[in-house]
GUVOMAR-861547 format. One record per residue: residue number from 1; chain; x, y, z of N, C-alpha, C, O in turn. Coordinates in Angstrom, 2 decimals, always signed. Example, Ala and Ser with C-alpha at 12.3 -4.5 7.8 and 13.67 -1.06 7.14 Angstrom:
2
1:A:+13.19:-5.69:+7.80:+12.30:-4.50:+7.80:+13.20:-3.30:+7.80:+14.24:-3.32:+8.46
2:A:+12.85:-2.25:+7.08:+13.67:-1.06:+7.14:+12.90:+0.03:+7.87:+13.41:+1.14:+8.04
***
This chain:
51
1:A:-1.65:+30.08:+32.54:-2.04:+30.97:+33.59:-3.38:+31.61:+33.20:-3.61:+31.97:+32.05
2:A:-4.24:+31.72:+34.18:-5.57:+32.28:+33.95:-5.57:+33.77:+34.30:-5.10:+34.16:+35.37
3:A:-6.10:+34.58:+33.40:-6.17:+36.03:+33.62:-7.59:+36.39:+34.04:-8.56:+36.09:+33.34
4:A:-7.68:+37.03:+35.17:-8.99:+37.44:+35.68:-9.37:+38.79:+35.12:-8.53:+39.68:+34.97
5:A:-10.65:+38.96:+34.81:-11.12:+40.24:+34.30:-11.49:+41.20:+35.43:-11.56:+42.41:+35.21
6:A:-11.73:+40.68:+36.59:-12.08:+41.54:+37.71:-10.83:+42.20:+38.27:-9.73:+41.64:+38.20
7:A:-11.01:+43.40:+38.84:-9.88:+44.10:+39.42:-9.43:+43.44:+40.70:-10.19:+42.70:+41.34
8:A:-8.23:+43.70:+41.07:-7.73:+43.17:+42.32:-8.31:+43.97:+43.47:-8.96:+45.00:+43.25
9:A:-8.09:+43.51:+44.66:-8.61:+44.21:+45.83:-8.04:+45.63:+45.91:-8.74:+46.56:+46.31
10:A:-6.79:+45.80:+45.54:-6.15:+47.11:+45.57:-6.83:+48.05:+44.57:-7.06:+49.22:+44.89
11:A:-7.16:+47.56:+43.38:-7.82:+48.39:+42.38:-9.23:+48.77:+42.80:-9.67:+49.89:+42.54
12:A:-9.93:+47.86:+43.43:-11.28:+48.18:+43.91:-11.22:+49.22:+45.01:-12.09:+50.10:+45.08
13:A:-10.22:+49.15:+45.86:-10.06:+50.15:+46.91:-9.76:+51.51:+46.32:-10.23:+52.53:+46.83
14:A:-8.98:+51.54:+45.27:-8.67:+52.80:+44.62:-9.91:+53.41:+44.00:-10.09:+54.63:+44.06
15:A:-10.77:+52.60:+43.42:-11.97:+53.16:+42.83:-12.91:+53.69:+43.90:-13.62:+54.66:+43.66
16:A:-12.93:+53.08:+45.07:-13.76:+53.58:+46.16:-13.26:+54.95:+46.62:-14.05:+55.83:+46.93
17:A:-11.95:+55.12:+46.66:-11.37:+56.41:+47.03:-11.71:+57.44:+45.96:-12.02:+58.59:+46.28
18:A:-11.66:+57.04:+44.70:-12.00:+57.97:+43.62:-13.46:+58.40:+43.71:-13.76:+59.58:+43.51
19:A:-14.37:+57.47:+44.00:-15.78:+57.83:+44.15:-15.99:+58.77:+45.33:-16.81:+59.68:+45.26
20:A:-15.26:+58.56:+46.41:-15.36:+59.43:+47.57:-14.87:+60.84:+47.23:-15.46:+61.82:+47.67
21:A:-13.79:+60.93:+46.47:-13.29:+62.25:+46.05:-14.28:+62.96:+45.13:-14.47:+64.16:+45.25
22:A:-14.90:+62.22:+44.23:-15.91:+62.81:+43.35:-17.09:+63.30:+44.16:-17.59:+64.40:+43.92
23:A:-17.56:+62.50:+45.12:-18.68:+62.91:+45.96:-18.34:+64.15:+46.78:-19.17:+65.04:+46.94
24:A:-17.12:+64.21:+47.30:-16.70:+65.39:+48.07:-16.62:+66.62:+47.17:-17.00:+67.71:+47.59
25:A:-16.15:+66.46:+45.95:-16.08:+67.58:+45.02:-17.48:+68.09:+44.67:-17.71:+69.30:+44.64
26:A:-18.41:+67.18:+44.42:-19.78:+67.58:+44.10:-20.42:+68.29:+45.29:-21.09:+69.31:+45.11
27:A:-20.22:+67.76:+46.49:-20.78:+68.41:+47.69:-20.18:+69.80:+47.87:-20.90:+70.74:+48.21
28:A:-18.90:+69.94:+47.66:-18.26:+71.25:+47.77:-18.77:+72.22:+46.72:-18.99:+73.40:+47.01
29:A:-18.97:+71.74:+45.50:-19.50:+72.60:+44.45:-20.92:+73.06:+44.77:-21.27:+74.21:+44.50
30:A:-21.72:+72.18:+45.35:-23.08:+72.56:+45.75:-23.04:+73.61:+46.85:-23.79:+74.58:+46.81
31:A:-22.17:+73.43:+47.83:-22.07:+74.40:+48.92:-21.62:+75.77:+48.41:-22.14:+76.80:+48.83
32:A:-20.65:+75.78:+47.50:-20.18:+77.05:+46.95:-21.29:+77.72:+46.14:-21.48:+78.93:+46.24
33:A:-22.02:+76.96:+45.35:-23.10:+77.50:+44.54:-24.20:+78.10:+45.40:-24.68:+79.19:+45.12
34:A:-24.58:+77.39:+46.46:-25.63:+77.89:+47.35:-25.15:+79.16:+48.06:-25.91:+80.10:+48.24
35:A:-23.90:+79.17:+48.47:-23.36:+80.35:+49.15:-23.32:+81.56:+48.23:-23.68:+82.66:+48.63
36:A:-22.89:+81.35:+46.99:-22.74:+82.46:+46.06:-24.10:+82.96:+45.56:-24.33:+84.17:+45.53
37:A:-24.99:+82.04:+45.18:-26.24:+82.44:+44.55:-27.45:+82.37:+45.48:-28.56:+82.73:+45.07
38:A:-27.26:+81.93:+46.70:-28.40:+81.73:+47.61:-29.18:+82.99:+47.89:-30.41:+82.97:+47.83
39:A:-28.51:+84.07:+48.21:-29.22:+85.30:+48.56:-29.94:+85.89:+47.35:-31.04:+86.43:+47.49
40:A:-29.35:+85.81:+46.17:-30.00:+86.36:+44.99:-31.22:+85.52:+44.59:-32.21:+86.08:+44.13
41:A:-31.15:+84.22:+44.75:-32.30:+83.37:+44.46:-33.40:+83.59:+45.49:-34.58:+83.62:+45.14
42:A:-33.04:+83.76:+46.75:-34.02:+84.03:+47.79:-34.72:+85.36:+47.53:-35.91:+85.50:+47.81
43:A:-34.00:+86.34:+47.00:-34.60:+87.64:+46.69:-35.63:+87.53:+45.57:-36.59:+88.30:+45.54
44:A:-35.44:+86.58:+44.66:-36.41:+86.39:+43.58:-37.76:+85.94:+44.12:-38.81:+86.31:+43.58
45:A:-37.75:+85.15:+45.17:-38.98:+84.57:+45.69:-39.56:+85.37:+46.86:-40.65:+85.06:+47.33
46:A:-38.87:+86.34:+47.32:-39.35:+87.13:+48.45:-38.72:+86.67:+49.75:-38.21:+85.56:+49.85
47:A:-38.76:+87.54:+50.75:-38.08:+87.27:+52.01:-38.71:+86.15:+52.80:-38.01:+85.44:+53.51
48:A:-40.04:+85.95:+52.69:-40.70:+84.95:+53.52:-41.01:+83.66:+52.77:-41.82:+82.86:+53.23
49:A:-40.39:+83.43:+51.64:-40.59:+82.19:+50.92:-39.71:+81.10:+51.49:-38.55:+81.42:+51.77
50:A:-40.11:+79.89:+51.70:-41.36:+79.22:+51.37:-42.37:+79.22:+52.51:-43.40:+78.55:+52.42
51:A:-42.12:+79.95:+53.56:-43.03:+79.90:+54.72:-44.07:+80.98:+54.65:-44.91:+81.08:+55.54
***
């Protein structure tokens, strides 16, 4: 019997779901960071920055 080194279709689908969850977590972390620190960072640069 020959053993394949590549994952099965089910395993590849699982890794795609895992990458989507990681991307969603990173996007959520960015949104939380901008929400929490956005006003304080904007205050450092002045009210009319960057315009």
